[in-house]
NUVOMAR-805553 format. One record per atom (N, C-alpha, C, CB): x, y negated, z negated; residue number from 1; residue in one letter; atom name. Coordinates in nm, 4 decimals. Glycine has a CB too. Layout:
<nodes>
X/Y/Z/NUM/a/CA
...
</nodes>
This chain:
<nodes>
-0.5936/-0.0679/-1.2321/1/m/N
-0.5249/0.0542/-1.2659/1/m/CA
-0.4379/0.0293/-1.3878/1/m/C
-0.4412/0.1053/-1.1473/1/m/CB
-0.3979/0.1364/-1.4529/2/a/N
-0.3185/0.1255/-1.5743/2/a/CA
-0.1760/0.0825/-1.5423/2/a/C
-0.3180/0.2582/-1.6497/2/a/CB
-0.1144/0.0163/-1.6381/3/e/N
0.0256/-0.0205/-1.6222/3/e/CA
0.1102/0.1050/-1.6283/3/e/C
0.0696/-0.1221/-1.7304/3/e/CB
0.2298/0.0978/-1.5720/4/a/N
0.3198/0.2130/-1.5684/4/a/CA
0.3437/0.2648/-1.7092/4/a/C
0.4536/0.1761/-1.5013/4/a/CB
0.3286/0.3949/-1.7276/5/g/N
0.3544/0.4589/-1.8554/5/g/CA
0.2372/0.4573/-1.9510/5/g/C
0.4693/0.3946/-1.9198/5/g/CB
0.1339/0.3798/-1.9202/6/i/N
0.0171/0.3730/-2.0079/6/i/CA
-0.0973/0.4460/-1.9391/6/i/C
-0.0219/0.2245/-2.0407/6/i/CB
-0.1482/0.5547/-1.9979/7/p/N
-0.2553/0.6291/-1.9320/7/p/CA
-0.3844/0.5469/-1.9262/7/p/C
-0.2803/0.7617/-2.0049/7/p/CB
-0.4599/0.5599/-1.8184/8/p/N
-0.5878/0.4888/-1.8091/8/p/CA
-0.6858/0.5478/-1.9097/8/p/C
-0.6459/0.4967/-1.6648/8/p/CB
-0.7904/0.4728/-1.9450/9/p/N
-0.8873/0.5242/-2.0415/9/p/CA
-0.9668/0.6431/-1.9876/9/p/C
-0.9824/0.4140/-2.0821/9/p/CB
-0.9765/0.6555/-1.8565/10/h/N
-1.0477/0.7662/-1.7928/10/h/CA
-0.9572/0.8229/-1.6840/10/h/C
-1.1862/0.7196/-1.7336/10/h/CB
-0.9680/0.9539/-1.6580/11/p/N
-0.8843/1.0110/-1.5523/11/p/CA
-0.9159/0.9484/-1.4162/11/p/C
-0.9035/1.1632/-1.5457/11/p/CB
-0.8123/0.9261/-1.3385/12/v/N
-0.8247/0.8713/-1.2036/12/v/CA
-0.7851/0.9812/-1.1065/12/v/C
-0.7359/0.7427/-1.1842/12/v/CB
-0.8643/1.0008/-1.0008/13/t/N
-0.8344/1.1042/-0.9027/13/t/CA
-0.6968/1.0806/-0.8412/13/t/C
-0.9424/1.1078/-0.7933/13/t/CB
-0.6320/1.1862/-0.7955/14/p/N
-0.4976/1.1723/-0.7394/14/p/CA
-0.4885/1.0718/-0.6243/14/p/C
-0.4498/1.3058/-0.6919/14/p/CB
-0.5957/1.0545/-0.5488/15/d/N
-0.5931/0.9588/-0.4376/15/d/CA
-0.6270/0.8166/-0.4813/15/d/C
-0.6898/1.0026/-0.3297/15/d/CB
-0.6600/0.7973/-0.6095/16/g/N
-0.6881/0.6646/-0.6629/16/g/CA
-0.8221/0.6066/-0.6226/16/g/C
-0.5823/0.5723/-0.6209/16/g/CB
-0.9100/0.6887/-0.5685/17/r/N
-1.0395/0.6383/-0.5224/17/r/CA
-1.1457/0.6341/-0.6313/17/r/C
-1.0887/0.7228/-0.4093/17/r/CB
-1.1348/0.7206/-0.7315/18/y/N
-1.2384/0.7318/-0.8340/18/y/CA
-1.1765/0.7472/-0.9721/18/y/C
-1.3309/0.8503/-0.8041/18/y/CB
-1.2544/0.7109/-1.0733/19/f/N
-1.2234/0.7499/-1.2099/19/f/CA
-1.3412/0.8340/-1.2575/19/f/C
-1.1983/0.6242/-1.3036/19/f/CB
-1.3208/0.9116/-1.3632/20/v/N
-1.4224/1.0066/-1.4084/20/v/CA
-1.4676/0.9695/-1.5493/20/v/C
-1.3680/1.1520/-1.4050/20/v/CB
-1.5991/0.9568/-1.5656/21/v/N
-1.6598/0.9328/-1.6961/21/v/CA
-1.7680/1.0377/-1.7160/21/v/C
-1.7184/0.7872/-1.7072/21/v/CB
-1.7531/1.1149/-1.8248/22/r/N
-1.8493/1.2211/-1.8579/22/r/CA
-1.8798/1.3105/-1.7376/22/r/C
-1.9791/1.1599/-1.9106/22/r/CB
-1.7751/1.3453/-1.6628/23/g/N
-1.7885/1.4381/-1.5522/23/g/CA
-1.8411/1.3787/-1.4226/23/g/C
-1.8762/1.5468/-1.5925/23/g/CB
-1.8584/1.2470/-1.4182/24/r/N
-1.9121/1.1816/-1.2982/24/r/CA
-1.8053/1.0911/-1.2369/24/r/C
-2.0405/1.0995/-1.3322/24/r/CB
-1.7992/1.0923/-1.1042/25/l/N
-1.7051/1.0069/-1.0303/25/l/CA
-1.7626/0.8669/-1.0146/25/l/C
-1.6731/1.0675/-0.8915/25/l/CB
-1.6774/0.7674/-1.0365/26/w/N
-1.7134/0.6272/-1.0148/26/w/CA
-1.6036/0.5651/-0.9291/26/w/C
-1.7310/0.5493/-1.1516/26/w/CB
-1.6430/0.4950/-0.8242/27/r/N
-1.5462/0.4393/-0.7305/27/r/CA
-1.4629/0.3287/-0.7953/27/r/C
-1.6177/0.3854/-0.6070/27/r/CB
-1.3341/0.3341/-0.7685/28/m/N
-1.2411/0.2313/-0.8146/28/m/CA
-1.2539/0.1077/-0.7255/28/m/C
-1.0947/0.2846/-0.8143/28/m/CB
-1.2058/-0.0047/-0.7752/29/a/N
-1.1993/-0.1263/-0.6947/29/a/CA
-1.0951/-0.1065/-0.5845/29/a/C
-1.1646/-0.2508/-0.7831/29/a/CB
-1.1121/-0.1801/-0.4781/30/n/N
-1.0206/-0.1742/-0.3648/30/n/CA
-0.8815/-0.2219/-0.4091/30/n/C
-1.0737/-0.2606/-0.2462/30/n/CB
-0.7804/-0.1353/-0.4023/31/p/N
-0.6471/-0.1757/-0.4467/31/p/CA
-0.5805/-0.2768/-0.3536/31/p/C
-0.5594/-0.0545/-0.4594/31/p/CB
-0.6366/-0.2972/-0.2347/32/a/N
-0.5788/-0.3937/-0.1407/32/a/CA
-0.6207/-0.5377/-0.1711/32/a/C
-0.6193/-0.3579/0.0011/32/a/CB
-0.7143/-0.5569/-0.2638/33/l/N
-0.7550/-0.6928/-0.2988/33/l/CA
-0.6395/-0.7648/-0.3676/33/l/C
-0.8804/-0.6911/-0.3899/33/l/CB
-0.6143/-0.8892/-0.3310/34/p/N
-0.5123/-0.9661/-0.4033/34/p/CA
-0.5517/-0.9782/-0.5507/34/p/C
-0.4941/-1.1073/-0.3398/34/p/CB
-0.4531/-0.9776/-0.6375/35/a/N
-0.4789/-0.9807/-0.7825/35/a/CA
-0.5657/-1.0996/-0.8223/35/a/C
-0.3469/-0.9854/-0.8596/35/a/CB
-0.5421/-1.2152/-0.7655/36/s/N
-0.6206/-1.3340/-0.8027/36/s/CA
-0.7668/-1.3186/-0.7610/36/s/C
-0.5606/-1.4605/-0.7380/36/s/CB
-0.7906/-1.2604/-0.6439/37/e/N
-0.9274/-1.2385/-0.5969/37/e/CA
-0.9968/-1.1347/-0.6845/37/e/C
-0.9280/-1.1932/-0.4490/37/e/CB
-0.9255/-1.0266/-0.7159/38/r/N
-0.9824/-0.9226/-0.8017/38/r/CA
-1.0197/-0.9813/-0.9379/38/r/C
-0.8826/-0.8054/-0.8188/38/r/CB
-0.9305/-1.0615/-0.9954/39/q/N
-0.9569/-1.1205/-1.1267/39/q/CA
-1.0796/-1.2107/-1.1221/39/q/C
-0.8350/-1.1998/-1.1754/39/q/CB
-1.0921/-1.2916/-1.0164/40/a/N
-1.2082/-1.3799/-1.0034/40/a/CA
-1.3372/-1.2991/-0.9911/40/a/C
-1.1920/-1.4722/-0.8815/40/a/CB
-1.3328/-1.1901/-0.9153/41/l/N
-1.4515/-1.1057/-0.8995/41/l/CA
-1.4875/-1.0346/-1.0303/41/l/C
-1.4288/-1.0024/-0.7883/41/l/CB
-1.3876/-0.9885/-1.1026/42/v/N
-1.4137/-0.9241/-1.2322/42/v/CA
-1.4753/-1.0257/-1.3280/42/v/C
-1.2826/-0.8646/-1.2925/42/v/CB
-1.4265/-1.1483/-1.3255/43/q/N
-1.4835/-1.2527/-1.4117/43/q/CA
-1.6294/-1.2783/-1.3752/43/q/C
-1.4019/-1.3836/-1.4003/43/q/CB
-1.6596/-1.2834/-1.2448/44/q/N
-1.7983/-1.3013/-1.2009/44/q/CA
-1.8846/-1.1844/-1.2475/44/q/C
-1.8054/-1.3149/-1.0474/44/q/CB
-1.8303/-1.0640/-1.2374/45/l/N
-1.9028/-0.9448/-1.2799/45/l/CA
-1.9334/-0.9513/-1.4293/45/l/C
-1.8219/-0.8179/-1.2473/45/l/CB
-1.8344/-0.9852/-1.5092/46/m/N
-1.8545/-0.9920/-1.6542/46/m/CA
-1.9528/-1.1027/-1.6919/46/m/C
-1.7207/-1.0147/-1.7252/46/m/CB
-1.9447/-1.2163/-1.6239/47/d/N
-2.0400/-1.3248/-1.6498/47/d/CA
-2.1824/-1.2794/-1.6196/47/d/C
-2.0049/-1.4493/-1.5656/47/d/CB
-2.2011/-1.2108/-1.5072/48/a/N
-2.3340/-1.1623/-1.4708/48/a/CA
-2.3832/-1.0583/-1.5709/48/a/C
-2.3325/-1.1030/-1.3294/48/a/CB
-2.2954/-0.9705/-1.6156/49/r/N
-2.3357/-0.8704/-1.7146/49/r/CA
-2.3746/-0.9357/-1.8464/49/r/C
-2.2230/-0.7697/-1.7376/49/r/CB
-2.3047/-1.0414/-1.8854/50/r/N
-2.3426/-1.1127/-2.0083/50/r/CA
-2.4823/-1.1715/-1.9944/50/r/C
-2.2408/-1.2244/-2.0405/50/r/CB
-2.5183/-1.2161/-1.8755/51/d/N
-2.6515/-1.2717/-1.8530/51/d/CA
-2.7612/-1.1655/-1.8611/51/d/C
-2.6565/-1.3401/-1.7178/51/d/CB
-2.7241/-1.0404/-1.8578/52/l/N
-2.8226/-0.9327/-1.8701/52/l/CA
-2.8529/-0.8980/-2.0157/52/l/C
-2.7732/-0.8088/-1.7975/52/l/CB
-2.7730/-0.9499/-2.1065/53/r/N
-2.7952/-0.9226/-2.2487/53/r/CA
-2.9108/-1.0058/-2.3018/53/r/C
-2.6678/-0.9510/-2.3299/53/r/CB
-2.9660/-0.9611/-2.4115/54/g/N
-3.0680/-1.0389/-2.4795/54/g/CA
-3.2034/-1.0307/-2.4125/54/g/C
-3.0256/-1.1810/-2.4880/54/g/CB
-3.2802/-1.1319/-2.4390/55/r/N
-3.4194/-1.1332/-2.3915/55/r/CA
-3.4420/-1.2453/-2.2916/55/r/C
-3.5167/-1.1481/-2.5093/55/r/CB
-3.3599/-1.2448/-2.1898/56/e/N
-3.3730/-1.3462/-2.0858/56/e/CA
-3.5010/-1.3212/-2.0055/56/e/C
-3.2486/-1.3458/-1.9926/56/e/CB
-3.5577/-1.4270/-1.9458/57/p/N
-3.6763/-1.4083/-1.8601/57/p/CA
-3.6445/-1.3147/-1.7428/57/p/C
-3.7268/-1.5452/-1.8067/57/p/CB
-3.7469/-1.2531/-1.6895/58/a/N
-3.7313/-1.1547/-1.5822/58/a/CA
-3.6566/-1.2117/-1.4621/58/a/C
-3.8674/-1.1037/-1.5383/58/a/CB
-3.6827/-1.3367/-1.4256/59/e/N
-3.6168/-1.3939/-1.3079/59/e/CA
-3.4674/-1.4171/-1.3331/59/e/C
-3.6845/-1.5260/-1.2682/59/e/CB
-3.4293/-1.4485/-1.4559/60/v/N
-3.2878/-1.4644/-1.4903/60/v/CA
-3.2179/-1.3292/-1.4829/60/v/C
-3.2715/-1.5265/-1.6319/60/v/CB
-3.2827/-1.2266/-1.5351/61/r/N
-3.2256/-1.0915/-1.5322/61/r/CA
-3.2147/-1.0408/-1.3881/61/r/C
-3.3115/-0.9944/-1.6167/61/r/CB
-3.3140/-1.0674/-1.3050/62/a/N
-3.3097/-1.0242/-1.1653/62/a/CA
-3.1942/-1.0918/-1.0924/62/a/C
-3.4431/-1.0554/-1.0945/62/a/CB
-3.1743/-1.2206/-1.1168/63/a/N
-3.0630/-1.2924/-1.0537/63/a/CA
-2.9293/-1.2375/-1.1031/63/a/C
-3.0726/-1.4441/-1.0827/63/a/CB
-2.9219/-1.2037/-1.2310/64/a/N
-2.7980/-1.1477/-1.2862/64/a/CA
-2.7698/-1.0106/-1.2254/64/a/C
-2.8068/-1.1370/-1.4401/64/a/CB
-2.8713/-0.9280/-1.2104/65/r/N
-2.8520/-0.7966/-1.1468/65/r/CA
-2.8017/-0.8128/-1.0038/65/r/C
-2.9837/-0.7157/-1.1477/65/r/CB
-2.8530/-0.9107/-0.9327/66/q/N
-2.8086/-0.9384/-0.7957/66/q/CA
-2.6615/-0.9795/-0.7954/66/q/C
-2.8956/-1.0492/-0.7311/66/q/CB
-2.6203/-1.0633/-0.8911/67/r/N
-2.4806/-1.1062/-0.8995/67/r/CA
-2.3885/-0.9902/-0.9356/67/r/C
-2.4657/-1.2183/-1.0021/67/r/CB
-2.4361/-0.8993/-1.0218/68/v/N
-2.3578/-0.7790/-1.0541/68/v/CA
-2.3351/-0.6986/-0.9265/68/v/C
-2.4302/-0.6918/-1.1622/68/v/CB
-2.4410/-0.6765/-0.8506/69/d/N
-2.4299/-0.5985/-0.7279/69/d/CA
-2.3354/-0.6660/-0.6281/69/d/C
-2.5684/-0.5788/-0.6647/69/d/CB
-2.3463/-0.7966/-0.6124/70/e/N
-2.2594/-0.8687/-0.5187/70/e/CA
-2.1125/-0.8572/-0.5597/70/e/C
-2.3005/-1.0169/-0.5108/70/e/CB
-2.0846/-0.8711/-0.6877/71/a/N
-1.9460/-0.8606/-0.7350/71/a/CA
-1.8928/-0.7194/-0.7152/71/a/C
-1.9363/-0.9003/-0.8834/71/a/CB
-1.9738/-0.6176/-0.7465/72/k/N
-1.9288/-0.4792/-0.7313/72/k/CA
-1.9053/-0.4463/-0.5841/72/k/C
-2.0317/-0.3820/-0.7919/72/k/CB
-1.9873/-0.4991/-0.4947/73/r/N
-1.9657/-0.4782/-0.3509/73/r/CA
-1.8377/-0.5471/-0.3049/73/r/C
-2.0859/-0.5304/-0.2698/73/r/CB
-1.8148/-0.6689/-0.3523/74/a/N
-1.6932/-0.7417/-0.3142/74/a/CA
-1.5681/-0.6715/-0.3671/74/a/C
-1.6986/-0.8862/-0.3668/74/a/CB
-1.5792/-0.6079/-0.4836/75/l/N
-1.4669/-0.5322/-0.5397/75/l/CA
-1.4446/-0.3999/-0.4667/75/l/C
-1.4906/-0.5056/-0.6876/75/l/CB
-1.5450/-0.3542/-0.3929/76/g/N
-1.5336/-0.2268/-0.3226/76/g/CA
-1.5871/-0.1098/-0.4020/76/g/C
-1.3914/-0.2011/-0.2872/76/g/CB
-1.6515/-0.1371/-0.5156/77/e/N
-1.7050/-0.0304/-0.6004/77/e/CA
-1.8403/0.0202/-0.5507/77/e/C
-1.7180/-0.0795/-0.7439/77/e/CB
-1.9045/-0.0566/-0.4657/78/r/N
-2.0322/-0.0189/-0.4029/78/r/CA
-2.0231/-0.0562/-0.2557/78/r/C
-2.1555/-0.0903/-0.4726/78/r/CB
-2.1214/-0.0086/-0.1790/79/g/N
-2.1248/-0.0432/-0.0375/79/g/CA
-2.0282/0.0407/0.0432/79/g/C
-2.0935/-0.1896/-0.0185/79/g/CB
-1.9846/-0.0126/0.1567/80/p/N
-1.8919/0.0635/0.2422/80/p/CA
-1.7622/0.0954/0.1668/80/p/C
-1.8599/-0.0159/0.3718/80/p/CB
-1.7076/0.2121/0.1947/81/v/N
-1.5827/0.2522/0.1291/81/v/CA
-1.4679/0.1643/0.1769/81/v/C
-1.5515/0.4010/0.1568/81/v/CB
-1.3643/0.1530/0.0954/82/w/N
-1.2499/0.0695/0.1293/82/w/CA
-1.1354/0.1480/0.1921/82/w/C
-1.2009/-0.0012/0.0065/82/w/CB
-1.1496/0.2793/0.2037/83/w/N
-1.0445/0.3571/0.2685/83/w/CA
-1.0830/0.3824/0.4133/83/w/C
-1.0200/0.4909/0.1940/83/w/CB
-0.9836/0.4162/0.4942/84/y/N
-1.0045/0.4238/0.6390/84/y/CA
-0.9746/0.5598/0.7000/84/y/C
-0.9206/0.3220/0.7061/84/y/CB
-0.9652/0.6645/0.6189/85/d/N
-0.9305/0.7958/0.6738/85/d/CA
-1.0527/0.8816/0.7056/85/d/C
-0.8416/0.8696/0.5769/85/d/CB
-1.1729/0.8246/0.6928/86/g/N
-1.2940/0.8973/0.7259/86/g/CA
-1.3455/0.9881/0.6161/86/g/C
-1.2710/0.9771/0.8463/86/g/CB
-1.2785/0.9923/0.5013/87/a/N
-1.3230/1.0775/0.3902/87/a/CA
-1.4583/1.0272/0.3388/87/a/C
-1.2170/1.0788/0.2746/87/a/CB
-1.5473/1.1198/0.3034/88/p/N
-1.6792/1.0789/0.2539/88/p/CA
-1.6697/1.0143/0.1157/88/p/C
-1.7734/1.1995/0.2485/88/p/CB
-1.7772/0.9471/0.0799/89/d/N
-1.7865/0.8815/-0.0503/89/d/CA
-1.8564/0.9749/-0.1487/89/d/C
-1.8625/0.7461/-0.0393/89/d/CB
-1.7927/0.9990/-0.2628/90/y/N
-1.8507/1.0831/-0.3677/90/y/CA
-1.8888/1.0005/-0.4894/90/y/C
-1.7530/1.1934/-0.4080/90/y/CB
-1.9052/0.8697/-0.4728/91/n/N
-1.9397/0.7820/-0.5840/91/n/CA
-2.0670/0.8305/-0.6531/91/n/C
-1.9572/0.6375/-0.5350/91/n/CB
-2.0614/0.8345/-0.7859/92/r/N
-2.1723/0.8721/-0.8744/92/r/CA
-2.2067/1.0208/-0.8691/92/r/C
-2.2945/0.7920/-0.8390/92/r/CB
-2.1264/1.1001/-0.8017/93/r/N
-2.1515/1.2450/-0.7973/93/r/CA
-2.0802/1.3129/-0.9133/93/r/C
-2.1046/1.3057/-0.6619/93/r/CB
-2.1337/1.4265/-0.9543/94/m/N
-2.0667/1.5052/-1.0569/94/m/CA
-1.9400/1.5625/-0.9951/94/m/C
-2.1598/1.6190/-1.1129/94/m/CB
-1.8284/1.5459/-1.0647/95/v/N
-1.6991/1.5871/-1.0103/95/v/CA
-1.6967/1.7366/-0.9795/95/v/C
-1.5869/1.5520/-1.1082/95/v/CB
-1.7689/1.8175/-1.0559/96/k/N
-1.7693/1.9622/-1.0345/96/k/CA
-1.8314/2.0007/-0.9001/96/k/C
-1.8444/2.0311/-1.1472/96/k/CB
-1.9056/1.9096/-0.8385/97/n/N
-1.9707/1.9361/-0.7095/97/n/CA
-1.8984/1.8692/-0.5932/97/n/C
-2.1151/1.8888/-0.7134/97/n/CB
-1.7718/1.8353/-0.6128/98/t/N
-1.6949/1.7647/-0.5096/98/t/CA
-1.5618/1.8358/-0.4877/98/t/C
-1.6714/1.6160/-0.5495/98/t/CB
-1.4867/1.7944/-0.3870/99/p/N
-1.3535/1.8517/-0.3656/99/p/CA
-1.2551/1.8238/-0.4801/99/p/C
-1.2964/1.7981/-0.2369/99/p/CB
-1.2906/1.7366/-0.5726/100/y/N
-1.2045/1.7057/-0.6874/100/y/CA
-1.2245/1.8031/-0.8033/100/y/C
-1.2308/1.5641/-0.7351/100/y/CB
-1.3106/1.9022/-0.7886/101/a/N
-1.3451/1.9923/-0.8982/101/a/CA
-1.2233/2.0646/-0.9547/101/a/C
-1.4470/2.0935/-0.8514/101/a/CB
-1.1397/2.1213/-0.8702/102/a/N
-1.0226/2.1962/-0.9178/102/a/CA
-0.9248/2.1033/-0.9882/102/a/C
-0.9523/2.2681/-0.8006/102/a/CB
-0.9020/1.9864/-0.9336/103/w/N
-0.8148/1.8885/-1.0002/103/w/CA
-0.8671/1.8564/-1.1395/103/w/C
-0.8040/1.7591/-0.9166/103/w/CB
-0.9957/1.8279/-1.1504/104/f/N
-1.0540/1.7904/-1.2785/104/f/CA
-1.0486/1.9057/-1.3778/104/f/C
-1.1979/1.7446/-1.2596/104/f/CB
-1.0781/2.0265/-1.3307/105/a/N
-1.0726/2.1439/-1.4189/105/a/CA
-0.9301/2.1640/-1.4730/105/a/C
-1.1197/2.2712/-1.3430/105/a/CB
-0.8303/2.1284/-1.3941/106/g/N
-0.6919/2.1432/-1.4358/106/g/CA
-0.6494/2.0431/-1.5420/106/g/C
-0.6028/2.1302/-1.3178/106/g/CB
-0.7289/1.9397/-1.5654/107/l/N
-0.6938/1.8396/-1.6659/107/l/CA
-0.7185/1.8898/-1.8083/107/l/C
-0.7729/1.7120/-1.6418/107/l/CB
-0.8100/1.9833/-1.8221/108/e/N
-0.8492/2.0295/-1.9562/108/e/CA
-0.7536/2.1266/-2.0163/108/e/C
-0.9830/2.0916/-1.9520/108/e/CB
</nodes>
């Protein structure tokens, strides 16, 4: 999340569960993760994404995609939701088709 007083690069829903890019919701990382664990997972994610660049053999790219998925799941950006109030997951949905539509429309 953004530091106090510095706006994030993309709008974040009021509940802190999603950020919005080009009208689509993307799940935020679990805020309950310790900072050191989150940093290690982000580093793993970035390393795996770097391995997807260029013209690597198919098996290297497949392994890198698997590592990306594992890191995103560990961060809470994919897989089971990290909140416990029973609210549904709107990850990857267009914000206009979710309960966040009015909030998002109010940003413009």
